[in-house]
C-alpha positions as CSV (number, residue, x, y, z in Angstrom):
1,M,0.1,9.3,-13.8
2,I,0.9,6.5,-11.5
3,L,3.5,3.9,-12.6
4,T,2.8,0.4,-11.4
5,A,5.0,-2.7,-11.0
6,T,4.5,-6.3,-10.2
7,P,3.4,-6.6,-6.6
8,N,5.8,-7.6,-3.9
9,T,5.1,-10.6,-1.7
10,L,3.2,-8.5,0.9
11,L,0.7,-7.2,-1.7
12,A,0.5,-10.1,-4.2
13,G,-2.5,-11.6,-2.4
14,I,-4.4,-8.3,-2.6
15,H,-3.7,-7.1,-6.1
16,D,-1.9,-8.0,-9.3
17,R,0.1,-4.7,-9.3
18,M,1.3,-2.0,-6.9
19,P,2.5,1.6,-7.3
20,V,6.2,2.1,-8.0
21,I,7.7,3.5,-4.8
22,V,10.8,5.7,-5.3
23,T,13.0,5.8,-2.2
24,P,14.5,9.2,-1.2
25,D,18.1,8.0,-2.1
26,K,16.9,7.6,-5.7
27,Y,15.0,10.9,-6.1
28,D,17.8,12.6,-7.9
29,L,18.2,9.7,-10.4
30,W,14.5,9.4,-10.9
31,L,14.0,13.2,-11.6
32,N,17.1,13.7,-13.7
33,P,15.9,14.4,-17.3
34,E,19.4,13.6,-18.6
35,V,19.8,10.2,-17.0
36,G,21.7,7.7,-19.1
37,D,22.0,4.7,-16.7
38,F,18.8,2.9,-17.6
39,D,19.8,-0.2,-15.6
40,A,19.7,2.0,-12.5
41,V,16.2,3.3,-13.5
42,R,15.0,-0.3,-14.0
43,E,16.1,-1.0,-10.4
44,I,13.7,1.7,-9.2
45,L,10.8,0.1,-11.1
46,K,11.1,-3.2,-9.2
47,P,8.6,-4.0,-6.5
48,Y,9.3,-2.2,-3.2
49,N,10.9,-4.2,-0.4
50,P,8.0,-5.8,1.5
51,S,10.0,-5.8,4.8
52,L,9.7,-2.0,4.7
53,M,5.9,-2.1,4.5
54,R,3.0,-3.0,6.6
55,H,-0.7,-3.6,5.8
56,Y,-3.8,-3.8,7.9
57,P,-7.5,-3.9,7.2
58,V,-9.4,-0.7,6.5
59,S,-13.1,0.0,6.0
60,P,-14.5,-0.8,2.5
61,R,-15.7,2.9,2.7
62,V,-12.3,4.1,1.6
63,T,-13.2,3.1,-2.0
64,E,-16.2,5.3,-2.0
65,T,-14.7,8.7,-2.8
66,K,-17.3,11.0,-1.2
67,K,-17.4,9.0,2.0
68,A,-13.6,8.5,2.1
69,I,-13.0,12.2,2.0
70,K,-15.1,12.6,5.2
71,A,-13.9,9.4,6.9
72,N,-10.8,9.0,8.9
73,V,-8.7,6.9,6.5
74,G,-5.7,6.6,8.8
75,R,-4.7,3.5,10.7
76,P,-7.5,2.4,13.0
77,D,-7.0,2.6,16.7
78,Q,-7.7,-0.4,18.9
79,N,-11.3,0.8,19.6
80,Q,-12.2,1.1,15.9
81,R,-10.8,-2.1,14.6
82,K,-13.8,-4.3,15.3
83,E,-15.9,-2.0,13.1
84,L,-13.3,-1.7,10.3
85,W,-12.7,-5.4,9.6
86,F,-14.1,-6.6,6.3
87,A,-17.1,-8.9,6.6
88,G,-16.9,-12.5,5.6
89,E,-13.4,-14.1,5.4
90,N,-11.9,-11.7,8.0
91,A,-14.8,-11.8,10.4
92,N,-13.1,-14.2,12.8
93,C,-9.9,-12.1,12.8
94,E,-11.4,-9.4,14.9
95,Q,-11.6,-11.7,17.9
96,N,-7.9,-12.6,17.4
97,D,-6.9,-9.0,17.1
98,R,-8.1,-7.8,20.5
99,G,-5.7,-7.0,23.3
């Protein structure tokens, strides 16, 4: 099961929801079956702080399960970026990303 929340400002332009991300300092609260502080639990379910995240383009191949397993899904290095930009609206970005 993956719990989702409203997206933060970083992801709102990409999707209408995002996974709930529990920070290490909240693990004990999240995993406590006897928790009674539901306001504290609601705080965990809020969108993750966007300043603690980064996003960058990846190949559309990551959505194709069989290919994604074989592909390097990590952050592209500088030499791979041209190949990994999505076609269309981001096509001009590859020229701006060099260097």
